[in-house]
N, C-alpha and C positions, 0 to 999 in steps of 0.2 A: 312335613315332605318325606315320599316315599324314595328307597334306597336309588329305585330307576331315575328320579329327577336328580337327585344329587348326583349320582355319577354323570348324568349329560350336563350340567351343569359344570363338574369338575373337566368334563371333555373340552364345552367350547370356553371353560378359564384356560386350561391349557394351548387350545389351539389359539387364540388371543393374544397370552403371552408368549407364543413363539411367533407368530406375526410382528410383535412390537420388536422383539429381539432382532430379526433378521432385518426390519427395517433401522434401526439402530445401529447393527451394524454394516449395511450398506452404505448409512451416513457415514460412517468413520471409515471408511475402508476396511472391513474386517469382516470374515467368517464367524459363525458363532464360536468357533473354538483358536481360531488364529487369523492372522493379519494376511489380507492379500499379498499375493509374491510379486507385484507389481507398487511401490510405495509412493504416495501421494507427496508431493512436493507442494509448498506453496510458490505465487509470482504468478502474474500473467492477468491482467483485468477480464473477469467475464463479459459478456455482451451485453448486460444489464450497466456494470461500471464503466467499460467502455462509452458507453451513450452519455450517461451521465456526464461523464470527462467531455466527450465532444460539445454538449448542450452548454457547459460552463464556459467553453471558448468562446461561443457567439458573441459578446460583450464584453472578451476581455483582451488587451493590448499589449500585455506582458503577463507570460505566463513561466513558471519556473517548475524544474522537476529535478529532485533529487532521485537518481537513479533512473538512466536511461533503458538498461536492459535492451529489447532490440528495437527502441525507438518506436514502438506502436503508440504509445502515448501523445509524442511529441508529433509524429504525422496527422493525428486525429487533429490533435489542436491547433496545427498550422493552417490545415485544409478548414477549420471551422472559424476561427476568430475573423477579426475585423481587417480589410485592406491597411497594411502598415503594421501592422501586429508582429509582436516577436515572440518567438519561443526559446526558451535558454534550458538546457537540461544537462547536468552534470553524470557522471559516471567515471570510473576508474578504466585507463585505457590497460592493455593485457599485458604492458612493458613495466607497468606501475605496480603490479601487485604486492612487491615487497613492502609498497609503503602503507599498506593496510593494516592497520593499529588497533588489535584486539587487548581486549584486557579482560582481567578477571574476573568471571562470573558469567562472562557472554556465552552464546549459544552454539558452541561450534560447528553446527549443522548451519546456523543463519551467516556465518562465514564463510561458508562452503559454497552456498549457495550465491554469496556475493562474487567471491572468486570467479564463480560459474558465468555468472550473467556480465563479469566484466570483458569476458573473452569475444563477444562481438567487434567486431571491428566495419561493418557493413551494415547499416541502420535500416528500416524499412520507409524512411523519409528520404534515403541514400537515392539519389537519382531521378527523384519526382518533381513536378513542376513545383512544390513547394519547399524544397531542399534551402532555398535563399532565407527563407524564415526562421530558420533552426539555426541559433548558436551553440555547436555542442563544446563543452567545456572539458577537462579532464584534470583528472585531481582526484584524493581523498579525500571527502565530503569535511572531515573534522580539520583540515587546513585549509578548507575554505573560506575566503574572505568573504564575507555577504557586505560589506558596506556599501560597494557601491550600488546597491541593490535594497537597502532598507529603505521602509514604508514606500515602493513603489512597484510591487507586483498585484495585480489583480488575483492569481489564483496561484499558491503554491502549492505544491503535492508533494508530499513525503514518501517515497517507495524504494529509496534506497537500500542499504544493507539493513536487516530486520534485529541485528543483534542489539539487547537491550541501549547498550552506551552510544552507539551511531543513531538509534529513533532517539534518542535525550539530546543527541547534538546535532543533530539534524533540524529537530522539531522547534529548540531555540533558535536557531537560523534562519527558519521558515517563519517564526512568530514577531522577529525585527523584521523580515524582509514583506510582509503583506500590507499593503495599504489599508488606511481606514475603508470600511466596510468591504474590504477583499476576503478571502476566503484561503484557509488553509483543510486540506485533506490530507490522510494518509489510508493508506493500502494496508490489506492483509489484516486488520482487527482482529482476530482468530486467536484460540489456544491452541491451535496448529504452527503460532508464532508467537511463540510467548515472550519475546524480547517487545513485542510491538504491544502486546495486551497489557503487561506489565506498566511500560512507558504511558499507553494511554489513560490508563486506568488510574496510574497516578496525576496524570497531568489533568483529570476530569477534577479533580478536586480544588483547584483554582481555578478552571475555565469552563465555560459553558459548550462542551464536546455533545455532537450528537452520533448517534450511530444509525446511518442511514439503512432500511429495513430491504432485504434482500439480498443485502452486497456486504461484503468486509470494508466499506467506505466510512470512516469517522470525517464530521465536519466541524469547522469552526470558524465563524465568521466573527472579524476584527471590526467591532461595532464603539470599540474605544477609538478615539482619536489620537490619544494620548500613547496605546501601545507600543507601536512602532519607536516612540521615543524611549518607553521605558524598561521594557523587555531587557 
């Protein structure tokens, strides 16, 4: 190989490497040398995720959500579920922020986002024709008593605080609440949300979880009739 061919190959390799670095930087919201000035935050379902959640409501009469946020999921569920169905959604009210139970090792960024999302007082379903299908609950999810819902929910969506201790607590309650044959879903399975990422990676050691391609959703179907009694 001549020196000219080697030089051309080196230039092509350098260009390809730079393009790859630029692509990776864009995916991670970074420049080649520093982060973008506007930071990326977790939260909010994508169009694909919202479509999946809406479709799941088609045959679901009781749906439960940890983490109301803007009420987007509650609204989509109420619009798409069968007549007579109910959506139950849980969030902290603005005056309840002091009840948030942070523990050592939790991600403080996740706590800050949870507090921020709990400032919403008017939800997307408020004032719509499906508002009467939505049961809005207020309170800290760690103190929430799931007993009335055990083994009765068609779909449970875990999307509250992304702090590790909250993901674990909400998950254990969700697994008791889901009916045999029902689904539990988690949002924001990503390294950007270390509490969710860590909790689900540990959970998959004992349950057959699936990560839905092209989304940050993870799902589990309760195929064990005894699960609701034994969790």
